[in-house]
C-alpha positions as CSV (number, residue, x, y, z in Angstrom):
1,M,74.1,-17.9,-47.1
2,T,77.0,-17.8,-44.7
3,G,77.2,-21.6,-44.7
4,G,77.2,-21.7,-48.5
5,L,80.0,-19.1,-48.7
6,A,82.1,-21.0,-46.2
7,A,81.6,-24.3,-48.1
8,T,82.8,-22.6,-51.3
9,L,85.8,-21.1,-49.7
10,F,86.9,-24.1,-47.7
11,G,85.5,-26.8,-49.9
12,D,87.6,-25.9,-53.0
13,P,91.0,-24.6,-52.0
14,F,92.2,-24.6,-55.6
15,A,89.5,-22.1,-56.7
16,V,90.2,-19.7,-53.9
17,M,93.9,-19.8,-54.3
18,N,93.8,-19.5,-58.0
19,T,91.5,-16.5,-57.8
20,V,93.8,-14.8,-55.3
21,G,96.9,-15.6,-57.2
22,L,95.6,-14.3,-60.5
23,V,94.6,-10.9,-59.1
24,A,97.7,-10.5,-57.0
25,F,100.3,-11.4,-59.6
26,A,98.5,-9.4,-62.3
27,L,98.8,-6.4,-60.0
28,V,102.4,-7.0,-59.2
29,G,103.4,-7.6,-62.9
30,S,101.5,-4.5,-64.0
31,T,103.2,-2.3,-61.4
32,K,106.6,-3.4,-62.8
33,A,105.6,-2.4,-66.3
34,I,104.2,0.9,-65.1
35,R,107.6,1.7,-63.4
36,E,109.3,1.0,-66.8
37,E,106.7,3.4,-68.4
38,F,105.1,0.9,-70.7
39,D,101.9,2.0,-72.4
40,L,98.6,0.5,-71.1
41,F,98.7,-2.4,-73.6
42,G,102.2,-3.2,-72.4
43,V,101.1,-3.0,-68.8
44,A,98.3,-5.4,-69.4
45,V,100.6,-7.8,-71.3
46,V,103.2,-8.0,-68.6
47,G,100.5,-8.2,-65.8
48,L,98.7,-11.0,-67.6
49,A,102.0,-12.8,-68.4
50,M,102.9,-12.8,-64.7
51,A,99.5,-14.0,-63.7
52,F,99.2,-16.9,-66.3
53,A,102.7,-18.1,-67.4
54,G,103.3,-20.1,-64.2
55,G,99.9,-21.8,-64.4
56,V,100.1,-22.5,-68.1
57,T,103.5,-24.2,-67.5
58,R,102.0,-26.2,-64.6
59,D,99.1,-27.5,-66.7
60,L,101.4,-28.5,-69.6
61,L,103.6,-30.4,-67.2
62,V,100.7,-32.5,-66.0
63,N,99.3,-32.9,-69.5
64,R,96.1,-30.9,-69.3
65,V,94.7,-27.9,-71.2
66,P,95.7,-24.7,-69.5
67,L,92.9,-23.2,-67.4
68,A,93.6,-19.8,-69.0
69,L,92.3,-21.3,-72.3
70,Q,89.2,-22.8,-70.7
71,S,87.4,-20.0,-69.0
72,P,87.0,-16.3,-69.7
73,V,86.7,-15.8,-66.0
74,E,90.5,-16.4,-65.7
75,I,91.3,-13.5,-68.0
76,A,88.7,-11.3,-66.2
77,L,90.4,-11.9,-62.9
78,G,93.8,-11.0,-64.4
79,L,92.4,-7.8,-65.8
80,V,91.0,-6.9,-62.4
81,G,94.6,-7.1,-61.1
82,V,95.8,-4.9,-64.0
83,G,93.1,-2.3,-63.2
84,L,94.1,-2.3,-59.5
85,A,97.7,-1.6,-60.5
86,V,96.7,1.3,-62.7
87,G,94.7,2.7,-59.9
88,L,97.5,2.4,-57.4
89,S,99.8,4.2,-59.9
90,V,97.5,7.2,-59.7
91,V,97.5,7.5,-55.9
92,L,101.0,6.2,-55.1
93,A,104.3,7.6,-56.1
94,D,106.1,4.3,-56.3
95,P,103.5,1.5,-56.4
96,D,106.0,-1.2,-57.2
97,T,107.8,-0.8,-53.9
98,H,104.8,0.1,-51.8
99,P,104.0,-2.4,-48.9
100,V,100.6,-3.1,-50.6
101,T,102.4,-4.5,-53.7
102,L,105.0,-6.3,-51.6
103,V,102.3,-8.0,-49.6
104,A,100.3,-8.8,-52.8
105,D,103.5,-10.4,-54.2
106,A,103.9,-12.6,-51.2
107,I,100.2,-13.5,-51.3
108,G,100.4,-14.3,-55.0
109,L,103.5,-16.5,-54.5
110,A,101.7,-18.4,-51.7
111,A,98.5,-18.8,-53.7
112,F,100.2,-20.2,-56.8
113,A,102.5,-22.4,-54.8
114,T,99.4,-23.9,-53.3
115,T,97.5,-24.3,-56.6
116,G,100.6,-26.0,-58.1
117,A,100.9,-28.4,-55.2
118,I,97.2,-29.3,-55.5
119,V,97.4,-29.9,-59.2
120,A,100.6,-32.0,-58.9
121,T,99.1,-34.1,-56.1
122,D,95.9,-34.7,-58.1
123,A,98.1,-35.8,-61.1
124,G,99.8,-38.4,-58.9
125,V,103.4,-37.2,-59.2
126,S,106.2,-37.9,-56.8
127,A,107.0,-35.8,-53.7
128,F,109.7,-34.1,-55.8
129,G,107.2,-33.4,-58.5
130,V,104.8,-31.8,-56.0
131,V,107.5,-29.4,-54.8
132,A,108.8,-28.7,-58.3
133,V,105.4,-28.0,-59.8
134,A,104.4,-25.8,-56.9
135,T,107.6,-23.8,-57.3
136,I,107.3,-23.5,-61.1
137,N,103.6,-22.4,-60.7
138,A,104.7,-19.8,-58.1
139,V,107.7,-18.2,-59.8
140,G,107.2,-19.0,-63.5
141,G,105.1,-15.9,-64.2
142,G,107.5,-13.6,-62.6
143,A,110.4,-15.0,-64.6
144,V,108.4,-14.4,-67.9
145,A,107.5,-10.9,-66.8
146,D,111.1,-10.0,-66.1
147,V,112.1,-11.3,-69.6
148,L,109.4,-9.0,-71.1
149,L,110.9,-6.2,-69.0
150,D,114.3,-6.9,-70.6
151,R,116.1,-7.9,-67.4
152,A,117.4,-11.1,-65.8
153,P,114.7,-13.1,-64.0
154,F,114.4,-12.0,-60.4
155,I,114.4,-15.5,-59.1
156,L,117.9,-16.1,-60.3
157,F,119.4,-13.6,-57.9
158,D,120.2,-14.1,-54.3
159,D,116.9,-12.9,-52.9
160,F,115.0,-15.4,-50.8
161,Y,112.0,-15.8,-53.1
162,A,111.7,-19.1,-55.0
163,S,112.9,-20.8,-51.8
164,C,109.7,-19.7,-50.1
165,A,107.7,-21.7,-52.7
166,V,109.9,-24.7,-52.2
167,L,109.2,-24.6,-48.5
168,G,105.5,-24.2,-49.1
169,G,105.3,-27.1,-51.5
170,T,107.2,-29.2,-49.1
171,A,104.8,-28.3,-46.3
172,Y,101.8,-29.3,-48.6
173,W,103.3,-32.7,-49.3
174,A,104.3,-33.2,-45.7
175,V,100.8,-32.6,-44.4
176,G,99.4,-35.1,-46.9
177,A,102.1,-37.7,-46.2
178,L,102.0,-37.4,-42.4
179,G,98.2,-37.1,-42.1
180,G,97.2,-40.4,-43.7
181,P,94.4,-39.4,-46.0
182,G,96.7,-37.4,-48.2
183,A,96.4,-34.0,-49.6
184,A,93.8,-35.2,-52.1
185,G,91.6,-36.5,-49.4
186,G,90.2,-35.1,-46.2
187,L,93.3,-33.0,-45.4
188,S,93.2,-30.9,-48.6
189,G,92.2,-27.7,-46.9
190,I,94.8,-28.2,-44.1
191,A,97.5,-28.9,-46.6
192,A,96.5,-25.9,-48.8
193,G,96.4,-23.6,-45.7
194,S,99.8,-24.9,-44.5
195,C,101.4,-24.3,-48.0
196,A,100.0,-20.8,-48.2
197,A,101.0,-19.9,-44.7
198,V,104.5,-21.2,-45.0
199,T,105.1,-19.6,-48.4
200,A,103.7,-16.2,-47.5
201,G,105.1,-16.1,-44.0
202,S,108.6,-17.0,-45.1
203,R,108.5,-14.4,-47.9
204,L,107.3,-11.6,-45.7
205,V,109.9,-12.4,-43.0
206,A,112.6,-12.5,-45.7
207,V,111.5,-9.0,-46.9
208,A,111.4,-7.7,-43.4
209,Y,114.8,-9.0,-42.4
210,G,116.6,-8.8,-45.8
211,W,117.2,-12.5,-46.1
212,R,119.4,-13.5,-49.0
213,L,120.7,-16.8,-50.3
214,P,124.5,-17.2,-50.4
215,T,126.3,-16.6,-53.6
216,A,129.3,-18.3,-55.0
217,G,131.3,-15.2,-54.0
218,W,130.1,-15.5,-50.5
219,V,131.3,-19.2,-50.4
220,E,134.7,-18.2,-51.8
221,R,135.1,-15.5,-49.1
222,L,134.1,-18.0,-46.4
223,V,136.7,-20.5,-47.6
224,E,139.4,-17.8,-47.8
225,R,138.5,-16.7,-44.2
226,V,138.6,-20.3,-42.9
227,T,141.8,-21.2,-44.6
228,G,143.4,-17.9,-43.6
229,E,142.6,-18.5,-40.0
230,R,144.3,-21.8,-40.2
């Protein structure tokens, strides 16, 4: 039994990462809706949108029917995440800012960056395509959820978020390119693990240390400082 479980987990990285991502992002999206005092239907809509929008966009980019439309299991996993979010709201005062939710967000980001990279590699796109699809898969759902919450998408601000998916997608491609067999061959598990580790690790470090990307204002102040010193 143990051998069969291990074979399932490590033999199909996409299935594992997809499952983790759906539950994690549905939880995160639902906690955002709960904070805005949406009703339960609204909470479910935002949670499922965050869980599925990125993957649907990914599938359309590689010209295949979205997985969300192929299997009821996909919706069930999303609803599990919604249920977890509702449960957290009962026992926690601010579930959307609790470490459990922040970690779930990093895990979901990593899982979907990985599934995006796997699908893109299987579709035979370029290196840029692998990184782009990985990033879209990872952050697309959050962007749609923010639109439903009537606010500018989080990924457009200076927080170090989408950049983590870019790093993860790059790591996935690099393992395949440097390892010989390629991500679609014998190194699929290593490539997937590398992508997930880089994405989640960089996101958690960014949260811990308050990393931000520079803004145009920051560049302007830097130029003024440099020219002023001259």
